[in-house]
Backbone as CSV, one residue per row, in Angstrom:
resi,resn,N_x,N_y,N_z,CA_x,CA_y,CA_z,C_x,C_y,C_z
1,UNK,-85.261,-59.756,-72.844,-85.878,-60.656,-73.788,-87.050,-61.396,-73.147
2,UNK,-86.882,-61.811,-71.891,-87.974,-62.507,-71.215,-89.188,-61.607,-71.040
3,UNK,-88.952,-60.341,-70.799,-90.062,-59.405,-70.604,-90.904,-59.315,-71.869
4,UNK,-90.272,-59.316,-73.019,-91.021,-59.270,-74.281,-91.817,-60.538,-74.497
5,UNK,-91.304,-61.660,-74.039,-92.021,-62.917,-74.160,-93.224,-62.968,-73.216
6,UNK,-93.081,-62.448,-72.026,-94.141,-62.518,-71.026,-95.237,-61.477,-71.221
7,UNK,-94.946,-60.397,-71.897,-95.925,-59.334,-72.077,-97.217,-59.821,-72.736
8,UNK,-97.181,-60.563,-73.848,-98.442,-61.045,-74.431,-99.213,-61.965,-73.493
9,UNK,-98.501,-62.778,-72.719,-99.182,-63.665,-71.778,-99.899,-62.883,-70.692
10,UNK,-99.276,-61.838,-70.208,-99.891,-61.002,-69.170,-101.113,-60.284,-69.727
11,UNK,-101.014,-59.801,-70.937,-102.141,-59.100,-71.556,-103.329,-60.029,-71.765
12,UNK,-103.078,-61.234,-72.240,-104.159,-62.194,-72.464,-104.793,-62.590,-71.139
13,UNK,-104.001,-62.828,-70.125,-104.531,-63.204,-68.818,-105.353,-62.066,-68.216
14,UNK,-104.904,-60.856,-68.386,-105.636,-59.714,-67.855,-106.941,-59.474,-68.572
15,UNK,-106.965,-59.681,-69.864,-108.191,-59.456,-70.642,-109.297,-60.416,-70.254
16,UNK,-108.962,-61.647,-69.895,-110.007,-62.594,-69.530,-110.687,-62.198,-68.228
17,UNK,-110.044,-61.414,-67.405,-110.656,-60.956,-66.164,-111.520,-59.722,-66.383
18,UNK,-111.259,-58.987,-67.443,-112.006,-57.771,-67.719,-113.309,-58.074,-68.458
19,UNK,-113.283,-59.064,-69.321,-114.441,-59.410,-70.148,-115.439,-60.201,-69.323
20,UNK,-116.710,-59.876,-69.448,-117.748,-60.641,-68.769,-118.059,-61.898,-69.558
21,UNK,-118.136,-63.016,-68.852,-118.450,-64.278,-69.505,-119.915,-64.312,-69.916
22,UNK,-120.175,-65.066,-70.965,-121.547,-65.273,-71.412,-121.656,-66.678,-71.975
23,UNK,-122.711,-66.971,-72.665,-122.937,-68.312,-73.194,-121.880,-68.790,-74.163
24,UNK,-121.121,-67.874,-74.746,-120.074,-68.271,-75.682,-118.948,-69.033,-74.993
25,UNK,-118.853,-68.960,-73.698,-117.780,-69.606,-72.964,-118.131,-71.031,-72.531
26,UNK,-119.326,-71.516,-72.902,-119.764,-72.856,-72.511,-120.346,-73.594,-73.703
27,UNK,-120.220,-74.931,-73.668,-120.804,-75.780,-74.718,-122.326,-75.755,-74.558
28,UNK,-123.033,-75.609,-75.670,-124.481,-75.453,-75.610,-125.232,-76.742,-75.323
29,UNK,-124.788,-77.861,-75.819,-125.520,-79.111,-75.659,-126.619,-79.212,-76.705
30,UNK,-127.419,-80.267,-76.637,-128.410,-80.506,-77.698,-129.637,-79.584,-77.651
31,UNK,-130.009,-79.102,-76.475,-131.224,-78.294,-76.346,-130.859,-76.801,-76.260
32,UNK,-130.972,-76.112,-77.388,-130.582,-74.696,-77.466,-131.510,-73.821,-76.620
33,UNK,-132.814,-74.102,-76.650,-133.775,-73.290,-75.889,-133.482,-73.355,-74.390
34,UNK,-133.187,-74.555,-73.904,-132.865,-74.692,-72.481,-131.564,-73.970,-72.153
35,UNK,-130.573,-74.065,-73.053,-129.302,-73.381,-72.830,-129.511,-71.876,-72.733
36,UNK,-130.310,-71.306,-73.630,-130.571,-69.866,-73.598,-131.249,-69.458,-72.291
37,UNK,-132.211,-70.265,-71.836,-132.908,-69.956,-70.576,-131.936,-70.037,-69.390
38,UNK,-131.112,-71.087,-69.368,-130.136,-71.234,-68.288,-129.094,-70.120,-68.337
39,UNK,-128.677,-69.735,-69.534,-127.713,-68.645,-69.708,-128.268,-67.344,-69.119
40,UNK,-129.517,-67.059,-69.430,-130.149,-65.841,-68.913,-130.296,-65.894,-67.394
41,UNK,-130.683,-67.059,-66.873,-130.855,-67.202,-65.421,-129.518,-67.023,-64.695
42,UNK,-128.445,-67.587,-65.237,-127.131,-67.454,-64.601,-126.608,-66.026,-64.697
43,UNK,-126.875,-65.361,-65.814,-126.457,-63.964,-65.953,-127.185,-63.079,-64.944
44,UNK,-128.479,-63.326,-64.751,-129.256,-62.564,-63.773,-128.749,-62.822,-62.357
45,UNK,-128.480,-64.081,-62.044,-127.953,-64.436,-60.729,-126.607,-63.757,-60.480
46,UNK,-125.744,-63.759,-61.487,-124.425,-63.139,-61.341,-124.547,-61.629,-61.157
47,UNK,-125.467,-60.990,-61.885,-125.690,-59.550,-61.712,-126.188,-59.233,-60.307
48,UNK,-127.151,-60.018,-59.833,-127.701,-59.786,-58.500,-126.654,-60.022,-57.422
49,UNK,-125.850,-61.066,-57.572,-124.824,-61.364,-56.583,-123.798,-60.251,-56.525
50,UNK,-123.414,-59.715,-57.657,-122.435,-58.629,-57.683,-122.946,-57.374,-57.026
51,UNK,-124.253,-57.146,-57.089,-124.792,-55.938,-56.484,-124.940,-56.079,-54.968
52,UNK,-124.993,-57.320,-54.460,-125.138,-57.520,-53.023,-123.822,-57.787,-52.312
53,UNK,-122.771,-58.041,-53.065,-121.474,-58.297,-52.469,-120.789,-56.964,-52.210
54,UNK,-120.172,-56.813,-51.058,-119.495,-55.549,-50.744,-118.481,-55.179,-51.812
55,UNK,-117.704,-56.119,-52.254,-116.722,-55.812,-53.288,-117.421,-55.447,-54.588
56,UNK,-118.572,-56.027,-54.842,-119.305,-55.709,-56.061,-119.872,-54.304,-56.046
57,UNK,-120.258,-53.831,-54.887,-120.832,-52.494,-54.790,-119.740,-51.424,-54.885
58,UNK,-118.702,-51.580,-54.079,-117.703,-50.525,-54.021,-116.401,-50.889,-54.713
59,UNK,-116.327,-52.074,-55.296,-115.086,-52.518,-55.908,-114.829,-51.862,-57.255
60,UNK,-113.666,-52.124,-57.761,-113.301,-51.602,-59.076,-114.030,-52.393,-60.154
61,UNK,-113.935,-51.922,-61.366,-114.548,-52.626,-62.495,-113.974,-54.032,-62.617
62,UNK,-112.684,-54.159,-62.415,-112.027,-55.472,-62.456,-112.628,-56.413,-61.416
63,UNK,-112.803,-55.937,-60.178,-113.356,-56.772,-59.114,-114.803,-57.162,-59.394
64,UNK,-115.589,-56.214,-59.920,-116.986,-56.524,-60.241,-117.070,-57.569,-61.343
65,UNK,-116.246,-57.447,-62.377,-116.258,-58.434,-63.460,-115.770,-59.792,-62.983
66,UNK,-114.786,-59.776,-62.111,-114.278,-61.038,-61.573,-115.349,-61.745,-60.742
67,UNK,-116.087,-60.987,-59.934,-117.183,-61.554,-59.157,-118.262,-62.094,-60.077
68,UNK,-118.632,-61.322,-61.091,-119.640,-61.752,-62.054,-119.211,-63.056,-62.726
69,UNK,-117.974,-63.103,-63.223,-117.493,-64.286,-63.934,-117.472,-65.522,-63.048
70,UNK,-117.087,-65.347,-61.788,-117.036,-66.476,-60.859,-118.428,-67.038,-60.608
71,UNK,-119.400,-66.170,-60.349,-120.765,-66.617,-60.077,-121.394,-67.214,-61.335
72,UNK,-121.195,-66.567,-62.481,-121.768,-67.055,-63.738,-121.207,-68.435,-64.089
73,UNK,-119.882,-68.590,-64.014,-119.264,-69.876,-64.354,-119.704,-70.970,-63.390
74,UNK,-119.815,-70.643,-62.117,-120.282,-71.622,-61.140,-121.706,-72.066,-61.403
75,UNK,-122.558,-71.131,-61.767,-123.954,-71.444,-62.067,-124.064,-72.343,-63.294
76,UNK,-123.357,-71.977,-64.359,-123.425,-72.771,-65.596,-122.841,-74.164,-65.384
77,UNK,-121.770,-74.263,-64.624,-121.174,-75.570,-64.352,-122.110,-76.425,-63.515
78,UNK,-122.757,-75.794,-62.529,-123.696,-76.519,-61.675,-124.878,-77.062,-62.482
79,UNK,-125.261,-76.352,-63.529,-126.362,-76.806,-64.379,-125.917,-77.862,-65.395
80,UNK,-124.635,-78.175,-65.417,-124.150,-79.269,-66.250,-123.498,-78.866,-67.557
81,UNK,-123.244,-77.592,-67.764,-122.603,-77.149,-69.003,-121.085,-77.154,-68.829
82,UNK,-120.408,-77.700,-69.826,-118.950,-77.782,-69.789,-118.344,-76.512,-70.376
83,UNK,-117.305,-75.975,-69.750,-116.631,-74.806,-70.325,-115.995,-75.164,-71.669
84,UNK,-116.024,-74.210,-72.584,-115.368,-74.417,-73.870,-113.865,-74.248,-73.697
85,UNK,-113.126,-74.871,-74.591,-111.673,-74.729,-74.571,-111.320,-73.268,-74.835
86,UNK,-110.277,-72.780,-74.204,-109.878,-71.381,-74.326,-109.667,-70.982,-75.782
87,UNK,-109.025,-71.837,-76.553,-108.744,-71.512,-77.959,-110.029,-71.341,-78.762
88,UNK,-111.074,-72.075,-78.443,-112.345,-71.961,-79.174,-113.059,-70.655,-78.860
89,UNK,-112.748,-70.040,-77.737,-113.372,-68.767,-77.391,-112.730,-67.594,-78.124
90,UNK,-111.442,-67.688,-78.407,-110.717,-66.538,-78.937,-110.269,-66.669,-80.385
91,UNK,-110.106,-67.896,-80.861,-109.640,-68.080,-82.228,-110.830,-68.211,-83.176
92,UNK,-110.730,-67.686,-84.390,-111.840,-67.820,-85.336,-112.046,-69.266,-85.742
93,UNK,-113.271,-69.605,-86.070,-113.601,-70.978,-86.447,-113.036,-71.337,-87.798
């Protein structure tokens, strides 16, 4: 019975590591144009970092996405954008 309860949790946790983060995972703030520019800059930085990291070059798809997500989230947070609540990312409005 516990295995059936834990299976959906494992699937949801695994999916968040496979999906690449983008601007939908952060609050936009009042200036949309600046958010779009920062989103693009962080995505480019994350792509470049993944290509220069040993794990990014020879790693699995999971490892590459995990590296991308870590760099992207760090960049967006450093620029002052707050992560959106998990439920707002996956549940319909």
